[in-house]
C-alpha positions as CSV (number, residue, x, y, z in Angstrom):
1,M,-27.9,13.1,-25.4
2,L,-28.0,9.1,-24.8
3,F,-25.7,6.8,-25.4
4,P,-26.3,3.8,-27.5
5,T,-25.8,0.9,-24.8
6,Q,-24.0,-0.9,-27.2
7,C,-21.2,-0.6,-28.5
8,Q,-21.5,1.5,-31.5
9,Q,-19.6,5.1,-32.6
10,P,-21.1,7.4,-30.4
11,H,-22.0,10.8,-31.2
12,I,-18.3,12.7,-30.2
13,P,-16.1,14.8,-32.4
14,F,-13.6,12.2,-33.0
15,N,-13.1,8.3,-34.3
16,T,-13.6,5.6,-31.3
17,S,-14.2,3.0,-33.7
18,S,-10.3,1.8,-33.0
19,L,-10.4,1.7,-29.2
20,T,-11.8,-1.5,-26.9
21,C,-15.6,-1.6,-26.0
22,V,-16.8,-2.8,-22.4
23,S,-21.0,-2.2,-21.3
24,A,-18.7,-0.7,-17.5
25,W,-22.5,-0.3,-16.1
26,N,-25.1,-1.8,-17.3
27,S,-27.9,-0.7,-14.9
28,E,-26.4,3.1,-16.1
29,S,-25.6,3.0,-19.6
30,F,-21.8,3.4,-19.1
31,I,-19.3,2.1,-21.8
32,L,-16.1,2.1,-21.1
33,R,-13.8,2.8,-24.7
34,Y,-9.9,2.8,-24.0
35,S,-6.3,1.5,-26.1
36,K,-3.1,1.9,-24.4
37,V,-1.1,4.1,-27.2
38,G,2.6,4.3,-25.3
39,P,4.9,2.5,-22.5
40,S,2.2,4.8,-19.9
41,L,0.3,6.4,-21.9
42,W,-3.3,4.8,-22.9
43,N,-7.3,6.8,-24.3
44,F,-9.9,6.4,-22.4
45,V,-13.5,7.4,-23.3
46,L,-16.5,6.6,-20.7
47,L,-19.7,7.7,-22.1
48,A,-22.8,8.0,-19.7
49,S,-26.5,9.2,-20.3
50,D,-27.1,11.5,-16.9
51,I,-25.0,14.8,-18.1
52,S,-27.0,16.1,-14.9
53,A,-24.3,14.3,-13.1
54,Y,-20.9,13.6,-12.6
55,I,-19.0,10.5,-14.4
56,A,-15.6,9.1,-12.9
57,I,-13.6,6.2,-13.4
58,D,-10.8,5.0,-10.6
59,F,-7.8,3.9,-10.9
60,S,-5.8,1.3,-8.0
61,P,-2.4,-0.1,-7.7
62,N,-3.7,-2.8,-5.2
63,G,-7.9,-3.1,-5.6
64,R,-9.0,-1.0,-3.2
65,M,-10.6,3.1,-3.4
66,I,-8.0,4.2,-1.0
67,G,-5.1,5.4,-2.4
68,S,-6.3,5.5,-6.1
69,S,-6.1,8.1,-8.4
70,V,-9.6,9.4,-10.0
71,M,-10.5,11.1,-13.0
72,A,-14.0,13.2,-12.7
73,G,-15.9,15.0,-15.4
74,W,-19.0,17.0,-15.2
75,V,-20.9,19.5,-17.3
76,S,-20.9,23.3,-14.6
77,S,-22.6,26.0,-16.8
78,S,-22.7,24.4,-20.1
79,V,-18.8,24.0,-20.0
80,G,-17.4,20.8,-19.3
81,V,-15.3,20.0,-16.9
82,A,-12.5,17.3,-16.0
83,K,-9.9,16.5,-12.8
84,H,-7.9,14.3,-11.6
85,Y,-7.6,13.5,-8.1
86,S,-5.7,11.2,-5.0
87,L,-8.3,9.3,-2.7
88,G,-6.8,9.6,0.6
89,G,-9.5,8.9,2.8
90,Y,-13.1,8.6,3.0
91,T,-13.9,12.6,3.3
92,S,-13.9,14.8,0.5
93,T,-10.5,16.9,3.2
94,E,-9.0,13.7,2.5
95,C,-9.6,13.7,-1.5
96,Q,-7.8,16.5,-3.5
97,P,-7.8,18.0,-6.4
98,D,-5.2,17.8,-9.2
99,Q,-3.5,14.9,-7.7
100,G,-2.7,11.5,-7.8
101,S,-0.7,9.3,-10.7
102,L,-2.6,9.9,-13.3
103,P,-2.7,13.6,-14.4
104,L,-4.6,14.9,-17.5
105,V,-2.4,15.1,-20.4
106,K,-3.1,19.0,-21.3
107,G,-4.9,20.1,-24.5
108,S,-6.1,16.4,-24.5
109,S,-9.2,16.5,-22.3
110,L,-12.5,16.3,-23.9
111,L,-16.3,16.8,-21.8
112,V,-19.4,16.4,-24.9
113,S,-22.7,16.8,-23.6
């Protein structure tokens, strides 16, 4: 499924029209939608047209990759997978899954292919 390069309603099973929409990476057609829903709670929808790869977004307290928390998603055997990571360095052993300061809210993550 290809997503629009503009901020049109994507083909996902809920309405995202109330979310702020920005083109996050034009050459790859990434679209980011977001809204702040509480003092420490945000909703994010990150759209990409290439379903054969993973998609990720990181949140950094200082603008650097190391020390940031990452949300990543991919499709494995037709099942969507979402994980959060803590980036402690440049190697895979320094990037621990299911850790970081931004854990996924259980039962609220959705990956659509």
